[in-house]
C-alpha positions in Angstrom: -9.1 30.2 6.8 -7.1 29.0 9.8 -10.1 27.3 11.3 -10.4 25.3 8.0 -7.1 23.6 8.9 -7.8 22.7 12.5 -9.5 19.3 11.7 -6.6 18.4 9.3 -4.0 19.2 11.9 -5.9 17.4 14.7 -5.8 14.2 12.5 -2.0 14.3 12.3 -0.5 12.1 15.0 2.2 14.7 15.6 -0.4 17.2 16.7 -3.1 14.8 18.1 -4.1 15.8 21.6 -3.1 19.4 21.3 -5.7 22.0 22.3 -7.6 24.0 19.7 -5.7 27.1 20.7 -2.4 25.3 20.1 -3.6 23.9 16.7 -4.5 27.5 15.8 -1.0 28.6 16.4 0.3 25.9 14.2 -2.2 26.7 11.5 -1.2 30.4 11.6 2.5 29.5 11.3 1.7 27.3 8.2 1.2 28.2 4.6 -1.2 26.4 2.2 0.7 25.4 -1.0 -0.9 23.7 -4.1 1.3 21.3 -6.0 0.7 19.9 -9.4 0.7 16.1 -10.1 4.1 14.8 -11.0 6.1 17.5 -9.1 8.7 16.4 -6.5 8.1 18.1 -3.2 11.3 16.8 -1.6 14.3 15.0 -3.0 16.3 12.3 -1.1 19.7 13.6 -0.1 18.8 17.3 -0.4 18.7 19.5 2.6 15.2 19.9 4.1 13.8 22.9 5.9 10.1 22.2 6.0 7.4 19.7 6.9 4.3 19.0 4.7 0.8 18.0 5.8 -1.4 16.7 3.0 -4.9 18.3 2.9 -6.0 16.6 -0.3 -4.5 14.4 -3.0 -1.9 11.6 -2.8 1.9 11.5 -2.9 4.3 8.7 -3.6 7.3 8.1 -1.3 10.4 6.5 -2.8 13.7 5.7 -1.1 16.7 4.7 -3.3 14.4 4.6 -6.2 12.0 2.0 -4.6 8.4 3.0 -3.7 7.9 2.6 0.0 4.6 4.3 0.7 1.7 6.3 -0.6 0.5 9.2 1.5 -2.9 10.9 1.5 -5.0 13.5 3.4 -4.0 14.2 7.0 -0.6 12.4 6.5 2.6 14.2 6.8 6.3 14.1 5.9 9.5 16.0 6.4 9.2 16.3 10.1 12.9 15.4 10.6 13.8 18.6 8.7 12.1 20.6 11.3 14.5 19.2 13.9 17.9 19.2 12.2 17.7 20.6 8.6 19.6 17.5 7.5 19.3 15.7 4.2 15.9 14.2 3.2 15.6 10.5 3.7 13.2 9.9 0.8 11.8 11.5 -2.3 8.2 12.5 -2.3 6.3 13.1 -5.5 2.8 14.3 -6.0 0.8 11.5 -7.7 -2.3 13.8 -8.0 -2.7 17.5 -7.5 -2.0 18.2 -3.9 -3.1 20.8 -1.4 -0.6 20.9 1.5 0.1 22.9 4.6 3.8 23.7 4.8 5.5 24.4 8.1 9.0 25.8 7.8 11.8 25.1 10.3 11.9 28.8 11.3 8.1 29.0 11.9 8.2 25.6 13.7 10.8 26.9 16.1 8.5 29.8 17.0 5.6 27.4 17.5 7.7 25.2 19.8 8.3 28.2 22.0 4.6 28.9 22.1 3.4 25.3 22.3 5.7 23.3 24.6 3.6 20.2 24.4 4.4 19.9 20.7 8.1 19.1 21.4 6.9 16.1 23.5 4.5 14.9 20.8 7.1 15.2 18.2 9.5 13.0 20.2 6.8 10.4 20.8 5.9 10.3 17.1 9.5 9.9 16.0 10.1 7.2 18.6 7.1 5.3 17.3 8.4 5.6 13.8 11.8 4.3 14.8 10.2 1.4 16.6 8.1 0.5 13.6 11.2 0.6 11.3 13.1 -1.5 13.8 10.4 -4.1 13.8 10.2 -4.1 10.0 14.0 -4.6 9.6 14.8 -6.7 12.6 11.6 -8.5 13.5 
């Protein structure tokens, strides 16, 4: 079953470039969770402790009640919660039935210890997102 997730994980920018062995460690630390259409996976302002990777289906992202994105297979959200366990910056709701991989903060800490390259990839990914937001808001 773990091998089924490797291609999905390899498509996630956060994990791109990691070895198959490292991806297997992440897959083993993750749980597959099925979510029904219409269910909120995360709620803006509430404490977060996990990251989600979409295997199939779509999810709507809203911030302050305004739709800001639609996510689909091989896209992810909640990675900030893996770092600080702080409040969610957006609400994510399943538009269709979803199959997701869920990586908890605790499991992630264990993977970081085993996969040092992941910490660097995470920082690069977050920096890229910050730059994108900066360009969107300030030109």
